[in-house]
N, C-alpha and C positions, 0 to 999 in steps of 0.2 A: 476464566478471565473474560471471555466473551460468550454470550448466550443469546440465541435467537429462539423465540417460542412462537410458533404458528404465525409468522410475520407475513402480512399481505400488503401490497401497495399497488395502486393504480394511478397512472397519469390521466387516463380517461376512464369514465365510469364503466364498470363491468368488463374492463380489459386489463387484468392484472399483469404487471411487470414482474412481480414476485408473488408467489401464491403458496400459502401453508408451509413456509420455510422454517425449519427447526434444526439447529445444530449447536454444538458447544466447542469452543477452542480453549484448551487448558493453558494454564500459566506456563510460559516457556516454549510452547509449541510453535512450529513453523509450518503454516498451512497454506497450500496453493489454492487459489480460487480460479477455476478455468471455465470456459464456455465460449461458444461462438459469439459474434457481434449480436447485441440485443438480448443476450441471455439474462442480463440483470446485474452484472458484476458491479458496475459503477453506481447503480442505484442502491445496491446493498451497502456500499461504503458511505454514501450520502446519508442513508438511514442511520447507520452506526454513529455518525457524527452529529446527528440531530438536524441536518440540513433539510431533510424531508421527514414527514411523519405519516405512518401508516397504521395498520391494525396489528394486533399481537403485541409481544413484549420483546425488547432488546435490553440486555444488561451488560455493563462493563464493570467487572470486578464487583458484582452484586448491586451496582448503582443503575436504576432504570434510566434509559435514555429519554429524558423528558426535560422540559425547559429549566426547571429549578436546579437540575444536576449538570447542565451543559458546561458551565465554567470548569467544574472539577473533572468532568469526562474529557474535555479538550486539553486539560493539563496532562492527563494520563495517556492520551492517544495522539500520536503524531502521524500525519498523513502526507504521502507524496502523491500529488495530483497527477493525472494522466498528462496534462499539458503544463510544462514548466512556466509558460507565459502567465498562467493563472496563479502561480505561486511566487514569482519574482516581481516585486512591485516597487522596490526601493532603487535609488540610482546606482549603487554599487553592491558587489557581492558581500562585502563586509557589513554594510548597513542591513542587508537582508538577513544574514546569518545571525546578527546580534539583535535584530528587532524583537523576536519572540522572547529570548532570555531577559532582555532589559524590561519588557512589558510585564514579565512575571516576577520582577523584583531584583534581578541581579544588577550589580554595579556595572558601569560601562567597562571598567578595567577587567572585571571577572568575565563579562560577556565576550570581550575581545579575546581573552585568554582561551575561553572555550571555543571560540570561532577558529583560532589558530590551531588548536588540537584537532578539530574535526576536519578542517581543510587539509592538514597534514596527513591524517588518516586516509583521506580519499585521494591523496596524491595530487592535490590541486592548490598548494599554497600560493602559487603565482597568480591565482585569480583573485586574491584578497581585495585588491584595490581596483579591479577591472570594472568598467561600466557594463551593466547588464545588456544594454542594447548592442554591445560589441562582442558578445559571446557567441560562439557557434552553438548549434543545437545540442551537441554532446556536452560542451562545457556548461551550458545552462542547466542541463539535466543533472550533472554532478553537483553544481552549486545548489540546485533545489533540494537535493538529497541532504546536503550539508545543513540547510536551514532546519530540516526535520531532526537530524541527529543532534543538533545543538540544543534542542529542547529537552534531551534526555528522557523521552517518554517511556512509559512501561510497555505500551503496545505500539507497534508500527503497522500502519496500513499503507501498503505500497501498490499503487495503481500503475502498471506497466513500467517498472523501475528501469528496465533496459532499453526503453524506447529512445530512439535517435542516437544510441551509443555505438561507437566503432568497436571492433573486437577487443582491443586492449582495455578500454574503459568498461566495456561490458564485463570482462573477466574481473576487473578491479571491484566493480559493484557487487558481483557474486561473492568474491572473497570477503568484502565488507559485511554483507548480509550474513554470511556464515559465522563471522566473528562476533556478531551481536547476540547477547543473551535474551533480548526482548522477546515477548510474545509477538509473532508476526503473521499477518494475513496478507498474502501477496497475490494480486490479481494480474494475470498476464496471458497473452497469446504465445509467449516465448516458453514453450513447454520444456525445452532443454534446460533453461534457467530454473524453471519450477522443479525439475528433477534434481538439479544440483543443490537447491536451497531448501526444499520442503520434504518432510517425512510423510506428509499426508496431503490428500487432494480432495477438494469439494468440486464436483462437476455440476454446473447449472445448465439447464436447458429449458427454454420457454418459461423462465421464472421459477422452475421447480428444481429441487435437489435430486438428481437422478443417480448420483454415485458419491460415496464418501468412504475413503479407505486409504491404504498405503499408496504412496505416490507411484512407486515403481509398478505396482500391480495394475493401477488404473491407466497409467501412461503406456503400458505395454499392450493394452486391450484395444487392438485395431477396430474390432467390430463395434465396441462401445463408443469409441471416439468418432468413427465415421458415421454412426447412427445419430450423433449429435453435432454433425457438421464440423468436425475437427480431424486433424491428421496426427499420426504418430510423431513423437519427437524424432529429430534427425538421426540420433544415435541408434534408435530402434528400427528406423525405416530402411537402413542399409541392407 
């Protein structure tokens, strides 16, 4: 479903943020993307969406990520951005959640029905008519996730999905992620959440892939994590 082939990207000449990056995510896999700040996680997601362009090849369901394919790729790939403020731009939650489906051809009634289903699944139907500027950080995070799920994408890219959530809503998001059959690539510093939701982990360090394997195996490896400026998940650190 997702394939990176010798991908390299620099913001500044000769200073790669990602360097010789190659991996594949199979259809239906749930893969965690971990690494310290500056490892290249968010850059990888932007490259996958065609927001940045580097060397090498990136494919989504065998479609190369290049200008002519971007409309179809963005139809298939839904992304939860790290900052909800970058994602919520309409006056109300309902307008934000229906914006994408309406622009891809759904009727207003069908888009609102889909919005109701997604908001109910996330346990936030009461936010439907709320104004975005009156939402708490956690409420806005949940609403931003609703905008992504309403598009019914084949692939979910989730950048820090539990950011700003209280324990109850964090657990709700984890349960929701587990219930989704989509192919998922989840970038996060919340290693306990990665352990709950992912069967496989990719560890980035200084732009390179330094580990790729079963989630529990990598996340139990104290020496590996500490060598790459990370710590064990809380459940293994006790």
